[in-house]
N, C-alpha and C positions, 0 to 999 in steps of 0.2 A: 502493500500499500504504500504511494507516495500523501505529501506533504500536499493534493489537492481534493486527496478527495474526503472532504470532508463531513458526508455523510454516513461512511464508515466510520467514521470516529463518535457522529455522534449516536448512532446503531448500536457502537459496542458501548458509554456512558451510558444510554437507557437501557441497555442490555445487562447490565456491573449490576442498578442500582444500588449506586452507594451513594450516601450522605450524609452528613451532618447526625442526623438519629438513628440508624445505620450504625455508626458506630458506641454510640452513647447504649445506644437497645443491646449493643450485642460488640466488647472490648477487644476488638482484632486490629487495633494498631499495626505489630507484625503484617502480618496478609495483605493487609488496606496497605504497605508501604513497599510489597514485591507483587502487587496488581501488573495485568501487561497495559507498556502504556501505546496508544490511539499517534504516536508522535513518533521520528522516525528517528528513528533508532540502532542498532549493531546488537545482530542475535550474541548473543552466546557474551554476554559479555555480563549478565549478570550477579550483580560482588552477593557473595555469601552472607550471611548478621549471624555472627555470632554474637551472643549474648551473655553478660556478667546479670545477674540475676540478684534485689538481695531483698529480701521479707517481703517480693508479693505470691501477694493472698493464695490460698492451694499449690504452690511450687516452691522445691524445694530452694534451702538457696544452691546456686552453685553457677556453674560456665556451663552454656547448651552452644547450639547448633539450630538455629531452628531450617525449615523443611520448607519450603510454599508451595509445593507438590499437596503434599500429606494434609499440610496445614499446622505439623508441630515438632517440639523441642525435642532435643538428644542430647540428654544429658551426659557431658563428657568431661564431669568435673564436681566432685558436693563441697566445695575444696577450698572454693572465691570466698576472699574475706573487701569488708569495703578496702584497703589500707594496701591492698593486691592490683587492687580499685583503680586506685588515686595514683601508685605508681607507675603504674600501666599509658595512666591520664597523666604524667609527668608531671604528677602530684597536688593537682587541683583540687581543688578540696564540692565542687558540684561530682566528680567521680568516686568521688566517696562519700556522701550522702544522696546520689540517684537510688531508687531501686532497679531503678534497669538502664543500662549502655549497652548499646547497641554496637558493633564495630565491623564496617562492611568492609571482606575477603575479596580479592579476586588472585584468579591463577590470571597472571596477568604475559607470560611467557608464551604462548598459542597469541593470545590476543594483540600481543607487537607484533609476535612471525603475519601475522594476521593481516591488522592493520597499519605497520610502521608507529613509524615515528609518535603519533596523529593516535595508537593503542591505550596509551598511557591515558593520552585530557579525552576518549571515545568510557576509559573506565573508571575517569574520575569524576563523567556526568553522569553515569548509569548512575553510582553508588553518590551522590549529588541530590539527585533528581530523586533518588531509594527511600536515602536521609529525613529528603523537603518534604519527601509524604509520611512520613510519621512522625514528625513534626507539627507537620501539620495537626494527623486524626491524634496526637498527645491536648495542644493549644483547644482543640477539642469537645474534649471528653473532660478540661478542667486544671489541666497535668500540667507540669513542667517540661519543658524539654527546651537542649541547649546543643550546639554542636562543641569541643573538642580536637583539643592538640595530640600526641600521643605517639608512643616507644615503638616506631614500625617491628622494630625489628625485636624485641619485647614481647611485642602482643599475641604476632606470631609466634614464639618459642611459646605464646600461653599458651596456648590452644592449641599445638604441638600432638599429639604426631598429626589431628586432623587435619590441619592445615599447612602442611607442610611444604612449602612452594610457594604460599597463595600469599597474597600481598598485602596492606591496609591502606581505604583507600577515605575508611569516612566515620568519626566515633559522633554518637548519640545518646547524650546522656536523659534521662527523662523516667518521671516516678515524679510521685511524692519525698521530699525530700528526708533523712535523717532528722532533721529538727522542728517534721510538723507532726 
């Protein structure tokens, strides 16, 4: 689909029925952040959300990877601490205080092989769009959210071996803070 088929985009939006009310009724902002886009994008650049969860009702605190097709979380380690979260985010307080940290990772090698120098920029854009959608979804539910910087290699090592050979593109901290 090229950018001139706005009718197809409107059909997609109508068929998926995402709305602010649906977010309030069913808090699925991780899924919301991974929906297909009716915009021009490159296939195969989708970032993989790796998460650190703290004090999330009904979920064991720990390190997870989110699988968009099945809308499921896979527990990687149940030992994630808020201090570790802060360390991965260059000691920034919001990382330690947030209920949820989402690190968007992707396998850059095949992307750069396919797209050349623009591959990194395209992967950054895709991860940023995913993060932006999660940011908006969090705000629609009255939660806080902020993008943060991070220690690239330390994040990949933290989620290893699952995240081996992947690169971090984006970090979003969201939810209620520890102070709330």
